[in-house]
C-alpha positions in Angstrom: -34.2 -23.4 15.7 -36.5 -22.8 12.7 -35.6 -24.2 9.2 -35.0 -20.6 8.1 -32.5 -19.8 11.1 -30.8 -23.2 10.4 -30.2 -22.4 6.4 -29.2 -19.1 7.5 -26.3 -20.1 10.4 -25.7 -22.9 7.3 -24.6 -20.3 4.8 -23.1 -18.4 7.2 -20.5 -21.0 8.5 -20.0 -21.9 4.8 -18.8 -18.2 4.3 -16.3 -18.2 7.2 -15.4 -21.7 5.8 -14.7 -20.2 2.6 -13.0 -17.7 3.7 -10.3 -19.2 5.6 -9.7 -21.6 2.4 -9.6 -18.4 0.3 -7.1 -16.9 2.4 -5.0 -20.5 2.4 -5.3 -19.8 -1.4 -3.7 -16.0 -1.4 -1.1 -17.1 1.0 0.0 -20.6 -1.3 -0.8 -19.5 -4.6 -1.1 -15.6 -5.2 2.0 -15.9 -3.1 1.0 -12.8 -1.0 2.5 -11.4 2.2 1.7 -12.6 5.3 0.5 -9.1 6.8 -1.5 -8.7 3.6 -3.4 -12.5 3.9 -3.6 -11.1 7.7 -5.4 -8.1 6.6 -8.1 -9.6 4.4 -8.7 -12.4 7.4 -9.7 -9.9 9.6 -11.9 -8.1 6.9 -14.2 -11.4 6.2 -13.8 -11.7 10.1 -15.4 -8.4 10.3 -18.0 -9.5 8.1 -18.9 -12.6 9.4 -19.6 -11.5 12.2 -22.0 -8.6 11.1 -23.6 -11.1 9.3 -24.4 -13.5 12.7 -25.2 -10.7 14.4 -28.1 -9.0 11.7 -29.1 -12.7 10.7 -28.1 -12.0 7.1 -27.6 -14.9 5.0 -24.6 -14.2 3.4 -24.8 -16.5 0.3 -28.3 -15.1 -0.7 -26.8 -11.5 -0.2 -28.8 -8.6 -1.6 -27.7 -5.2 -2.8 -29.6 -3.7 0.2 -27.9 -5.7 3.1 -24.5 -5.0 1.9 -25.5 -1.1 1.5 -26.3 -1.3 5.4 -22.5 -3.2 6.0 -21.3 -0.5 4.5 -23.0 2.1 5.9 -22.6 0.8 9.5 -19.0 0.4 8.7 -19.5 4.7 7.9 -21.3 5.7 11.0 -18.7 4.1 12.7 -16.0 6.3 11.6 -14.2 4.0 9.1 -12.3 6.2 6.4 -13.9 6.1 3.0 -10.4 4.5 1.6 -11.3 1.3 4.8 -14.5 0.9 3.7 -13.7 0.6 0.0 -10.8 -1.9 1.0 -13.2 -4.2 2.6 -15.4 -4.1 -0.3 -12.7 -5.1 -2.8 -11.8 -8.2 0.0 -15.6 -9.0 -0.6 -15.5 -9.0 -4.0 -12.2 -10.9 -4.3 -14.0 -13.7 -2.0 -17.2 -13.9 -3.6 -15.8 -14.2 -7.1 -13.2 -17.1 -5.9 -16.1 -19.1 -4.1 -18.2 -18.5 -7.4 -15.6 -20.4 -9.3 -15.1 -23.1 -6.6 -18.7 -23.5 -7.2 -19.5 -22.8 -3.1 -21.6 -19.3 -4.1 -24.7 -18.4 -6.4 -23.9 -15.5 -9.2 -26.5 -13.6 -7.6 -24.5 -12.8 -4.5 -21.6 -12.4 -6.3 -23.8 -9.6 -8.5 -24.6 -8.1 -5.3 -21.1 -7.5 -3.9 -20.0 -6.3 -7.2 -22.5 -3.3 -7.7 -22.0 -0.6 -4.7 -20.1 2.2 -6.0 -17.7 4.1 -3.4 -16.6 7.9 -4.0 -12.8 7.2 -4.0 -10.3 9.9 -2.5 -7.6 11.1 -4.1 -4.2 10.1 -2.9 -2.2 12.2 -0.6 0.9 13.9 -2.0 3.9 16.4 -0.8 5.3 18.9 -2.6 8.5 20.0 -2.9 8.9 22.2 -0.3 8.0 19.1 1.9 10.1 16.7 0.3 13.3 19.3 1.0 11.9 20.3 4.8 12.0 16.2 5.4 15.5 15.3 4.0 16.8 18.6 5.8 16.6 16.6 9.1 18.8 14.0 8.7 21.5 16.1 7.0 24.2 15.3 9.4 27.2 12.6 9.0 26.4 10.3 12.0 25.3 6.5 10.7 21.7 7.0 11.6 21.5 10.6 9.9 23.1 8.6 6.7 20.6 5.6 6.5 17.7 8.0 7.3 18.3 10.1 4.2 19.3 7.4 2.2 15.7 5.6 2.6 14.2 8.6 2.0 16.2 9.5 -1.1 14.9 6.3 -2.2 11.1 6.3 -1.6 11.3 9.6 -3.2 13.3 8.5 -6.0 11.7 4.7 -6.9 7.9 5.2 -5.5 8.7 1.9 -4.0 6.1 0.5 -1.4 8.0 0.9 2.1 7.6 -3.1 2.6 10.0 -2.9 -0.5 12.1 -0.9 0.8 12.3 -2.6 4.0 13.3 -6.2 1.8 16.0 -4.3 0.1 19.8 -6.5 0.3 22.6 -4.4 -0.8 23.2 -6.4 -3.6 19.6 -5.0 -5.0 20.9 -1.5 -5.2 22.9 -1.4 -8.5 25.1 2.0 -8.3 27.0 1.4 -11.4 24.0 0.9 -13.5 21.9 3.5 -12.0 19.1 1.3 -10.5 17.5 -0.5 -7.7 15.6 -4.1 -7.6 12.3 -4.1 -6.0 10.3 -7.5 -5.0 6.2 -5.9 -4.8 3.3 -7.7 -4.1 3.7 -11.9 -4.7 7.3 -11.2 -5.3 7.0 -9.9 -8.4 10.2 -8.2 -9.3 10.7 -5.3 -11.2 13.8 -2.9 -12.1 13.1 0.7 -11.5 15.8 3.5 -12.3 17.5 5.9 -10.0 18.5 9.3 -10.0 22.3 10.4 -9.3 21.2 12.0 -5.8 19.5 9.4 -4.5 22.5 7.2 -5.5 24.6 9.5 -4.1 23.0 9.1 -0.2 22.9 5.6 -0.9 26.5 5.5 -1.5 27.4 7.6 1.1 25.8 5.2 3.3 27.1 2.4 2.2 30.6 3.8 2.9 30.2 5.7 6.5 27.1 5.0 7.6 26.3 1.0 7.1 29.6 -0.3 8.3 29.1 0.9 12.1 25.8 -0.5 12.2 26.9 -4.2 11.2 27.2 -6.6 14.0 30.2 -8.8 13.7 28.4 -11.6 15.8 25.6 -10.8 13.1 26.6 -10.8 10.0 23.8 -9.4 7.0 23.3 -8.4 3.4 20.0 -6.6 4.3 20.9 -2.9 3.4 19.1 -0.6 6.2 19.9 -1.9 9.5 19.0 -0.4 13.2 21.2 0.8 15.6 21.3 -2.8 17.0 22.5 -4.2 13.5 19.1 -5.7 12.3 17.5 -5.8 10.0 14.9 -3.0 9.5 11.1 -4.2 9.6 8.4 -2.0 7.5 7.1 -0.9 11.1 10.7 0.3 12.3 10.8 2.3 8.6 7.7 3.4 9.0 8.4 4.8 12.6 11.5 6.7 11.5 9.4 8.5 8.6 7.6 9.6 10.6 9.8 11.1 13.5 11.3 12.7 10.2 8.1 14.5 9.4 7.8 15.4 12.9 11.2 16.8 13.2 10.4 18.8 9.6 7.2 20.2 11.3 5.1 18.9 8.8 1.4 16.9 8.9 1.5 14.4 10.8 -0.9 12.7 8.7 1.7 12.4 6.2 2.9 8.6 5.5 5.7 6.7 3.2 3.1 6.2 0.7 2.3 9.6 0.2 6.2 9.6 -1.5 4.8 7.1 -4.0 1.6 8.9 -4.6 4.1 12.0 -5.1 6.3 10.4 -7.6 3.4 8.6 -9.3 2.0 12.2 -10.0 5.1 13.8 -11.1 6.1 11.2 -13.7 2.7 12.3 -15.3 3.0 15.4 -14.7 6.5 15.5 -16.2 5.0 13.4 -19.2 5.6 9.9 -19.3 3.0 7.5 -20.2 0.7 5.7 -17.9 1.4 2.4 -18.9 5.4 3.2 -17.9 4.2 4.6 -14.5 2.2 1.7 -14.3 5.6 -0.7 -14.6 7.7 1.5 -11.9 5.0 1.2 -9.3 4.7 -2.4 -9.9 0.6 -2.2 -10.4 -1.5 -5.0 -11.6 -4.0 -3.5 -13.2 -3.6 -0.3 -15.1 -6.7 1.4 -13.6 -4.9 1.4 -9.7 -2.3 4.0 -12.0 -5.0 6.2 -13.3 -6.4 8.2 -10.6 -2.7 9.7 -10.3 -4.2 11.2 -14.1 -6.7 13.1 -11.8 -4.6 14.4 -9.6 -2.3 15.9 -12.3 -5.2 17.0 -14.4 -6.1 18.8 -10.8 -2.5 20.1 -10.5 -3.0 21.5 -14.0 -6.2 23.0 -13.3 -5.0 25.0 -10.2 -2.0 26.4 -12.6 -4.4 27.2 -15.3 -6.6 29.1 -12.9 -3.6 31.0 -10.7 -2.2 32.2 -14.2 -4.9 32.9 -16.4 -6.3 36.6 -16.1 -9.8 35.9 -16.2 -9.8 32.9 -13.8 
């Protein structure tokens, strides 16, 4: 092996070790969820494999080499959102390695420079939401449960994992609010409107008692038909089933309700900082994308109503 090849392999090995240590940092210091850390690890693993295959020195990474990696992802059919997520993960890794003295600043600059087009998040119309809720209008325990969690999605803009983690005590019916635990176990209080609380109250009174098992007492809010706390995947499956029953676009996800929540608030006059707090965004920049959605909707309204449009 030539000296150049040895140096290249050493850099690839160092990046792999750095990625392992960074994931440990994300888990133990940043307190990110195991699923989130696993996603980061898979992104880094894919990049290291690419660097080895292409003979790239990752600690001497150039702008052109990074562009080649991103282009390969696009050609492989990855969505813009996925490519953007992988780039964001690499930026975090390289910045952390720079702080730890394990990476030169030139490589960090190369990772920081690419700009990707940003797609606007998918939202739901009022008609979509009404159709979705109509699929669980019955009074059996499963219908009551599904309507309660769908109403909470729409009322709080919560992430699906946050709803899955709710306990009975996290819903304060008297104060009209819900306590959510977001990324990094950060707690926030979100007010809830009466209609959503009515659905939760009906579920607690008439639905949940039928789902609880005497041999498995739990304070989890949303339970399966076997009496277990519903996981994120279980709630997502229920959402997808209700979407299919309503005859809606199958590409709709629970996150679309979160996007809709944010867009409706901004369209109704809420300030950006308040929406940031309600969504649990760490950065205001993350919330700002919803201002584009609001502007687009206003533009469409003006185009439809103006006599010379």
